[in-house]
C-alpha positions in Angstrom: 140.4 93.7 66.3 141.9 93.2 62.5 139.6 95.6 61.4 136.6 93.1 61.7 136.0 92.2 65.1 134.6 94.3 68.5 136.4 93.6 71.7 135.1 94.0 75.0 138.0 94.7 77.4 137.5 94.3 81.1 140.1 95.3 84.2 140.2 91.2 85.5 139.3 90.7 89.2 142.3 90.6 91.9 143.6 87.5 92.2 142.8 86.9 96.0 139.0 88.3 95.1 138.7 84.9 93.0 136.6 82.2 94.5 138.4 79.2 93.0 135.8 76.6 94.8 133.1 78.0 92.9 134.2 78.2 88.9 133.2 75.4 87.9 129.5 76.3 88.9 127.1 75.4 86.2 124.5 78.0 84.8 121.5 75.9 85.8 123.4 75.4 89.4 123.5 79.4 89.9 119.7 79.4 88.9 118.6 77.0 91.6 120.9 78.3 94.4 119.5 81.9 93.4 116.0 80.4 93.7 116.6 79.1 97.3 118.6 82.0 98.6 115.5 84.7 97.3 112.9 82.0 98.9 114.8 82.1 102.1 115.3 85.6 102.1 111.3 86.3 102.2 110.9 84.1 104.6 113.4 85.9 106.6 111.9 89.2 105.6 108.2 87.8 106.8 109.5 87.1 110.1 111.3 90.5 110.9 108.0 92.2 110.0 105.7 90.3 112.0 108.0 90.3 115.2 108.1 93.9 114.8 104.2 94.0 114.4 103.6 92.5 117.4 106.3 94.7 118.9 104.9 98.0 117.7 101.4 96.9 119.4 103.1 96.5 123.0 105.4 99.4 122.6 107.0 101.9 119.9 110.1 102.1 122.0 110.7 98.5 122.5 110.3 98.0 118.3 112.6 100.7 117.9 115.1 98.8 119.5 114.0 95.2 118.1 114.1 96.9 114.7 118.0 98.2 115.4 118.8 94.6 117.0 117.5 92.9 113.7 119.5 95.4 111.7 122.5 94.0 113.3 121.7 89.8 114.1 120.3 89.4 110.7 122.9 90.3 108.3 124.4 87.3 110.1 122.0 85.0 109.0 122.0 86.4 105.4 126.1 85.7 105.0 125.3 82.0 105.8 122.6 82.3 103.6 124.8 83.9 100.9 127.5 80.7 101.2 124.7 78.6 99.6 125.5 80.8 96.3 128.3 80.1 93.7 129.9 83.2 92.3 132.5 83.9 90.3 134.4 86.5 92.9 134.4 88.3 95.7 132.9 91.1 94.7 130.1 89.3 93.4 129.5 87.9 96.4 129.5 91.0 98.1 126.7 92.1 95.7 124.8 89.6 96.0 124.9 89.9 100.6 124.4 93.6 99.8 121.2 93.0 98.0 119.7 90.6 100.5 120.7 92.7 103.5 119.6 96.3 102.1 115.9 94.8 101.0 115.6 93.3 104.8 117.0 96.8 106.2 114.9 98.7 103.8 111.5 96.6 104.9 112.4 96.6 108.6 113.3 99.8 109.3 111.2 102.0 107.3 108.1 100.7 105.5 106.9 98.5 108.4 106.5 101.0 110.6 104.2 102.9 107.8 102.4 99.7 107.3 101.7 98.9 111.2 100.7 102.6 111.8 97.1 103.8 111.9 96.4 106.0 108.9 94.9 108.9 110.8 97.5 108.5 113.3 100.3 109.5 110.8 100.8 113.0 112.5 99.0 112.5 116.1 100.8 112.4 118.8 102.3 109.2 119.6 101.3 108.2 116.2 103.9 107.5 113.4 106.1 110.4 113.6 107.0 109.3 117.0 107.7 106.1 115.9 109.7 107.0 113.3 111.7 109.4 116.2 112.1 106.1 118.1 113.5 104.0 115.6 116.5 106.6 114.3 117.1 107.2 118.3 117.6 103.6 118.6 119.8 103.1 115.0 121.9 106.2 117.0 122.6 104.6 120.0 122.5 100.5 119.2 125.2 100.1 116.3 128.3 102.1 117.2 127.8 100.4 120.9 127.7 96.7 119.6 130.3 97.5 117.3 132.5 98.8 119.9 131.7 96.4 122.0 133.4 93.3 119.5 131.6 91.2 122.2 132.7 88.1 119.7 136.2 89.3 119.2 136.9 89.8 122.8 135.0 86.3 123.9 137.9 85.1 121.7 140.5 87.0 123.2 140.0 86.7 126.8 138.2 83.4 127.2 139.2 81.0 124.4 142.6 82.0 123.4 143.9 81.2 127.3 142.9 77.8 127.3 144.2 76.9 123.8 145.8 73.9 123.2 148.8 75.3 121.2 150.4 78.7 120.1 148.9 78.3 116.6 145.0 77.8 118.0 146.2 81.1 120.6 147.1 83.1 117.6 143.9 82.2 116.0 141.7 84.0 118.3 143.4 87.0 117.7 142.7 87.7 114.4 140.4 90.5 114.0 136.9 89.9 113.0 136.1 89.6 108.8 133.9 92.6 107.6 131.8 92.4 104.5 131.6 95.6 102.1 127.9 94.8 101.5 126.7 95.0 104.8 128.7 98.2 105.5 126.9 99.7 102.3 123.5 98.7 104.0 124.7 100.6 107.2 124.8 104.1 105.4 121.7 103.1 102.4 119.1 102.1 105.3 119.7 105.5 107.1 119.3 107.4 103.9 116.4 105.4 103.1 114.7 106.2 106.4 115.3 109.6 106.3 114.4 110.4 102.7 111.1 108.3 103.3 109.3 110.3 106.0 111.4 113.7 105.1 108.2 115.4 104.1 106.4 114.4 107.8 109.5 114.6 109.4 112.6 116.6 108.3 114.3 116.4 111.6 115.3 112.6 110.3 118.1 114.2 108.1 119.3 115.7 111.9 119.4 112.8 113.4 120.6 111.0 109.9 123.9 113.3 109.8 124.5 112.2 113.9 124.0 108.5 113.0 126.6 109.0 110.2 128.9 110.7 112.8 128.9 108.0 114.9 129.3 105.2 112.6 132.4 107.2 110.4 134.0 107.4 113.8 133.9 104.2 115.3 134.2 102.1 112.3 137.4 104.4 111.4 138.8 103.5 115.2 137.7 99.6 114.7 139.2 99.5 110.7 142.8 100.5 112.2 142.8 98.9 115.5 140.7 95.3 115.3 138.9 94.1 111.8 140.9 91.6 109.6 142.0 92.7 106.2 139.9 91.6 103.4 140.2 91.1 99.9 141.0 93.7 97.5 137.7 93.3 95.7 136.0 95.3 92.7 133.7 98.0 92.5 130.6 95.5 91.8 128.8 97.1 95.8 129.6 100.6 94.4 128.0 100.3 91.2 125.1 98.4 91.9 124.4 101.2 94.9 125.2 103.7 92.5 122.9 103.1 89.8 120.0 101.1 91.3 119.7 101.7 95.2 120.6 105.6 95.2 117.9 106.2 92.1 115.2 103.9 93.7 115.7 105.9 97.1 115.0 109.2 95.4 112.0 108.0 93.6 110.7 106.4 96.9 111.1 109.8 98.4 108.9 112.0 95.4 106.3 108.9 95.4 105.8 109.7 99.6 106.3 113.0 99.3 103.3 113.4 97.0 101.5 110.9 99.0 102.1 112.9 102.0 101.3 115.8 100.7 98.0 114.3 99.3 96.8 113.0 102.3 97.1 115.7 104.8 95.6 116.0 106.9 95.1 112.5 107.4 91.7 112.2 108.6 90.2 110.4 105.6 87.5 112.9 104.9 86.6 114.8 101.7 87.8 118.6 101.5 84.5 119.7 99.2 81.3 118.5 97.8 82.9 118.4 94.6 84.0 114.9 95.4 81.0 113.4 96.7 77.9 115.0 94.5 76.9 115.0 90.5 75.0 117.9 89.9 72.5 118.9 92.3 72.4 115.4 93.8 74.6 113.6 96.1 76.0 110.3 95.2 73.9 107.4 96.5 77.2 105.8 97.7 77.2 109.0 100.3 73.8 109.0 101.8 73.1 107.5 105.2 74.7 107.4 108.6 78.4 106.7 108.3 80.8 105.8 111.5 84.2 108.2 111.6 87.1 107.9 113.8 88.7 110.8 115.5 92.7 109.7 115.9 93.5 110.8 119.2 97.2 109.3 118.8 98.9 105.7 119.7 96.4 103.8 117.7 93.4 105.1 120.2 90.9 106.9 118.0 87.1 107.9 119.3 84.0 107.3 117.0 81.7 109.9 116.0 78.3 109.6 113.9 78.0 111.3 110.6 74.5 111.9 109.2 74.6 112.4 105.2 71.0 113.0 103.1 70.4 113.9 99.7 70.4 117.6 99.6 73.3 119.1 98.3 72.6 122.3 100.3 73.0 120.6 103.6 
């Protein structure tokens, strides 16, 4: 500008997306709000982890449907948490919601399943693969069905509306449900993350993911045109965050987990060769003696066997 100043020009947000009530929030106020909501998010994620872990110890089909139900209900809780934050526009608010819900859904859907499964049950019957299979099937069924039922809006239209005191109140019960773009993005990214996380040991997850995406597309398309309310014309904050951070991180995690599963095969915690247990002509001292090993039989059950190692390499 005038041969002296470098201008930074950005497209202004749509007027309908500006959060006018938050424009006077100070930096310190926003920082305190972020700390509070981050702590609440950690508590919610930890509570979900404890609940799913307890369910997996009883029955993995029950745990799979509990995961799917959490993925539907907990985002509603995060919407309330997100209201504690001040944002300049709706796009920033949606991006913040996206980070919270995505973190919960990734941990709740994929990571917790690995953490609650014994290492030696990774490829066993009724082991990790069976649990992932159950989780994917539950995701295919529950979310499209719950969306199509649209329970709350049907209650408002058929129960609350007829008993309204006036026409204006009755009409308000026929407004469509408000959808949040941040939540919709996480519904897609959690399936991609789950498929890539277990892609090496369960390649069929990509077929399950394709089926889940097909159901989501047609149910959301139907509801978009016939049931959901219009939302503000928000910007590309959520798309930029997803493209520049979450999708690259998904690819990195896929590489890491694939390398881990390849190096850990056949998941028995035993050494394949003496190269790892000896030093020249002597067995390392920590391996000498009688040890207890376990043969995994699936479902968290294992059979104990005794292994004796002496100091002679030839043995």
